[in-house]
C-alpha positions as CSV (number, residue, x, y, z in Angstrom):
1,X,0.0,0.0,0.0
2,X,1.4,3.4,-1.0
3,X,1.5,6.4,1.3
4,X,-1.1,8.1,-0.8
5,X,-3.5,5.1,-0.5
6,X,-2.9,5.0,3.2
7,X,-3.9,8.7,3.6
8,X,-6.9,8.5,1.3
9,X,-10.1,8.0,3.2
10,X,-12.6,5.3,2.4
11,X,-16.2,6.3,1.9
12,X,-18.6,4.2,4.0
13,X,-21.9,5.9,3.5
14,X,-23.3,9.1,1.8
15,X,-26.5,11.0,2.2
16,X,-27.8,14.1,0.4
17,X,-30.1,16.7,1.8
18,X,-31.7,19.5,-0.3
19,X,-32.6,22.7,1.6
20,X,-33.8,25.6,-0.4
21,X,-31.2,26.3,-3.0
22,X,-28.4,24.4,-1.2
23,X,-27.2,20.8,-1.4
24,X,-25.7,19.2,1.7
25,X,-23.7,15.9,1.5
26,X,-23.2,13.9,4.7
27,X,-20.4,11.4,4.0
28,X,-19.2,8.9,6.6
29,X,-15.5,8.1,5.9
30,X,-12.6,6.3,7.4
31,X,-8.9,6.9,7.4
32,X,-6.0,5.8,9.5
33,X,-7.2,8.0,12.4
34,X,-10.7,6.5,12.5
35,X,-14.2,7.1,11.2
36,X,-15.6,10.6,10.8
37,X,-18.4,12.6,9.2
38,X,-17.7,15.1,6.4
39,X,-20.6,17.6,5.9
40,X,-20.2,19.5,2.6
41,X,-22.4,22.5,1.7
42,X,-22.7,23.3,-2.0
43,X,-24.3,26.5,-3.2
44,X,-26.0,27.1,-6.5
45,X,-22.8,28.9,-7.7
46,X,-20.7,25.9,-7.0
47,X,-19.0,27.3,-3.9
48,X,-18.2,24.6,-1.3
49,X,-17.9,24.7,2.5
50,X,-17.4,21.8,4.8
51,X,-17.1,20.7,8.4
52,X,-15.6,17.4,9.6
53,X,-16.2,15.7,13.0
54,X,-15.5,12.3,14.6
55,X,-18.5,10.0,14.8
56,X,-18.4,10.1,18.6
57,X,-19.5,13.8,18.3
58,X,-22.6,13.1,16.3
59,X,-25.0,12.2,19.2
60,X,-24.2,15.5,20.9
61,X,-24.6,17.3,17.6
62,X,-28.0,15.7,17.0
63,X,-29.1,16.6,20.5
64,X,-28.1,20.2,20.1
65,X,-29.9,20.4,16.7
66,X,-33.1,19.1,18.4
67,X,-32.8,21.9,20.9
68,X,-32.3,24.5,18.1
69,X,-35.3,23.1,16.3
70,X,-37.6,23.4,19.4
71,X,-36.3,27.0,19.9
72,X,-36.8,27.9,16.3
73,X,-40.4,26.6,16.4
74,X,-41.2,29.0,19.3
75,X,-39.8,32.1,17.6
76,X,-42.3,34.7,16.2
77,X,-42.1,36.2,12.8
78,X,-38.9,37.8,11.9
79,X,-38.9,41.6,12.3
80,X,-38.3,43.4,9.0
81,X,-35.9,46.3,8.9
82,X,-36.8,49.7,7.4
83,X,-35.1,50.6,4.3
84,X,-31.8,48.9,3.3
85,X,-30.5,48.6,6.9
86,X,-31.4,44.9,6.9
87,X,-28.8,44.1,4.3
88,X,-26.0,46.0,6.1
89,X,-23.8,45.5,9.1
90,X,-26.7,45.7,11.6
91,X,-27.6,42.1,10.9
92,X,-23.9,41.0,10.9
93,X,-23.4,42.5,14.3
94,X,-26.4,41.1,16.0
95,X,-25.9,38.5,18.7
96,X,-27.0,34.9,17.8
97,X,-30.6,34.0,18.7
98,X,-29.3,30.8,20.4
99,X,-25.8,29.3,20.7
100,X,-24.1,26.1,21.7
101,X,-20.6,24.7,21.9
102,X,-19.1,21.2,21.6
103,X,-15.6,20.1,22.5
104,X,-13.6,17.0,21.6
105,X,-9.9,17.0,22.5
106,X,-8.5,20.2,20.9
107,X,-11.3,20.5,18.4
108,X,-14.1,23.0,19.2
109,X,-17.5,23.4,17.4
110,X,-19.7,26.4,17.7
111,X,-23.4,26.4,16.7
112,X,-25.2,29.7,16.3
113,X,-28.8,30.3,15.2
114,X,-28.7,33.7,13.5
115,X,-30.7,35.8,11.1
116,X,-30.1,38.2,8.2
117,X,-32.2,39.9,5.6
118,X,-32.8,36.5,3.8
119,X,-34.0,34.6,6.9
120,X,-32.8,32.5,9.8
121,X,-30.0,30.0,9.6
122,X,-27.8,27.7,11.7
123,X,-24.1,28.3,11.4
124,X,-21.8,25.4,12.4
125,X,-18.2,26.5,12.8
126,X,-15.0,24.8,13.7
127,X,-12.2,27.3,14.3
128,X,-8.7,26.7,12.8
129,X,-5.8,25.6,15.0
130,X,-2.7,27.8,15.1
131,X,-0.3,25.0,15.9
132,X,-1.4,22.9,12.9
133,X,-2.4,23.3,9.3
134,X,-6.1,22.8,10.1
135,X,-8.0,25.8,8.6
136,X,-11.3,27.1,9.9
137,X,-14.4,25.1,8.7
138,X,-17.9,26.4,8.4
139,X,-21.3,25.5,7.0
140,X,-24.5,27.5,6.9
141,X,-27.8,25.6,7.2
142,X,-31.1,27.4,6.5
143,X,-33.2,27.0,9.6
144,X,-36.2,25.7,7.6
145,X,-34.2,22.5,6.8
146,X,-32.9,21.7,10.3
147,X,-35.5,18.9,10.9
148,X,-34.6,17.1,7.7
149,X,-30.9,17.5,8.4
150,X,-31.3,16.3,12.0
151,X,-33.3,13.3,10.9
152,X,-30.7,12.3,8.3
153,X,-28.0,12.7,10.9
154,X,-30.0,10.4,13.3
155,X,-30.2,7.8,10.6
156,X,-26.4,7.7,10.3
157,X,-26.1,7.5,14.1
158,X,-28.4,4.5,14.1
159,X,-26.8,2.9,11.1
160,X,-23.3,3.0,12.6
161,X,-24.6,2.3,16.1
162,X,-22.9,5.4,17.5
163,X,-23.4,5.9,21.2
164,X,-22.9,9.1,23.1
165,X,-19.3,9.5,24.4
166,X,-19.5,12.5,26.7
167,X,-16.6,12.7,29.1
168,X,-16.9,10.6,32.2
169,X,-17.4,12.7,35.4
170,X,-14.6,12.8,37.8
171,X,-15.9,11.4,41.0
172,X,-12.8,11.9,43.2
173,X,-14.7,14.0,45.7
174,X,-12.2,13.1,48.4
175,X,-9.3,14.8,46.7
176,X,-8.2,18.0,48.4
177,X,-7.5,20.7,45.9
178,X,-4.3,22.8,46.2
179,X,-4.8,26.4,47.5
180,X,-5.0,29.2,45.1
181,X,-2.0,31.5,44.7
182,X,-1.2,35.1,43.6
183,X,2.3,35.6,42.3
184,X,3.8,38.9,41.2
185,X,3.7,42.6,41.9
186,X,0.3,44.4,41.7
187,X,2.0,47.6,40.4
188,X,3.4,45.7,37.4
189,X,1.9,42.3,36.7
190,X,0.2,39.5,38.7
191,X,-0.3,35.8,38.0
192,X,-3.3,34.1,39.7
193,X,-3.4,30.3,40.0
194,X,-6.9,29.0,40.7
195,X,-7.4,25.2,41.0
196,X,-10.8,23.7,40.3
197,X,-12.4,20.6,38.9
198,X,-15.2,19.8,36.4
199,X,-16.5,16.7,34.6
200,X,-13.2,16.3,32.8
201,X,-11.0,16.4,35.9
202,X,-8.8,18.8,37.9
203,X,-7.3,21.8,36.3
204,X,-5.7,25.2,37.1
205,X,-6.7,28.5,35.6
206,X,-3.6,30.7,35.2
207,X,-4.6,34.3,34.8
208,X,-2.1,37.1,33.8
209,X,-3.3,40.5,35.1
210,X,-1.7,43.9,34.5
211,X,-3.3,47.4,34.6
212,X,-4.5,47.2,31.0
213,X,-4.4,43.5,30.1
214,X,-6.0,40.3,31.3
215,X,-5.6,36.8,29.9
216,X,-6.3,33.3,31.1
217,X,-5.4,29.7,30.1
218,X,-6.4,26.4,31.7
219,X,-4.0,23.5,32.3
220,X,-5.2,19.9,33.0
221,X,-3.7,18.1,36.0
222,X,-1.9,15.6,33.9
223,X,0.4,18.4,32.7
224,X,1.1,19.9,36.2
225,X,4.3,17.9,36.9
226,X,5.9,18.3,33.4
227,X,5.3,22.1,33.3
228,X,6.5,22.5,36.9
229,X,9.7,20.5,36.3
230,X,10.4,22.6,33.2
231,X,10.2,25.9,35.2
232,X,12.4,24.4,38.0
233,X,15.0,23.3,35.5
234,X,14.9,26.6,33.7
235,X,15.3,28.6,37.0
236,X,18.2,26.4,38.0
237,X,19.9,26.8,34.7
238,X,19.6,30.6,34.8
239,X,20.8,30.8,38.4
240,X,23.8,28.5,37.6
241,X,24.6,30.4,34.4
242,X,24.5,27.2,32.4
243,X,23.0,26.6,29.0
244,X,19.3,26.7,28.5
245,X,17.5,23.5,29.4
246,X,16.9,21.1,26.6
247,X,13.4,21.2,25.2
248,X,11.2,18.4,26.3
249,X,9.9,16.1,23.7
250,X,6.5,17.2,22.6
251,X,3.6,15.6,20.8
252,X,4.2,17.2,17.5
253,X,2.5,14.7,15.3
254,X,2.0,16.5,11.9
255,X,-1.4,16.5,10.5
256,X,-2.3,15.4,7.1
257,X,-3.3,18.1,4.6
258,X,-6.0,15.8,3.3
259,X,-9.3,17.6,3.2
260,X,-10.9,14.8,5.2
261,X,-8.5,15.0,8.1
262,X,-10.0,15.8,11.5
263,X,-9.0,16.2,15.1
264,X,-10.3,13.9,17.7
């Protein structure tokens, strides 16, 4: 088997949904990383958009779509704008009518029910990832076709016997969490370390705070020791005047540029 054949996905099933003037293809495929769904949106002009997601995400996606369908059914008539304002930035700047978010590993999916001068629609977006060559993905589904799209998705879930794989809840209620800490100088810059836990486990939220800037990141507990040891080694090296510590081996698996690649 050649490298190209190894990277090329195998199509297992394909469904087509026609909504207004758009055609949506739901293709279940499989490559060396596993099975996934590729949703392709094709406009009348031939423009194509797509979103890919692992099969384990589909039950949650289906459940969110059901919630959007119920919400959409309860909405009143869309308010028409006076003049040409409805075609301008006013619609673009409006907050979504309803939103939801899904996360699997490093991959995030944002669902937004929005409206513009042509009607209401569901936007499904997967942001790009700066550390890889994965671009942003996005499709726009007319709201009037959400039921048919959801039902087609449900059929694929049943066909491939996909069960919901939400993260297991961390039940270590007897674990005593470390105390929070504030490090730095309030006149220049402070770093706040706040430890907490959720369904995925224990994590620390590291917040950098200065007079005109604030930013936070979260670090899962499985990375605590490795990050802490790096800082200790770096501090020792600087204090001793030795060379900089060697970089630790990182998981830098390079992603395929194949259009059907996805992150799980």
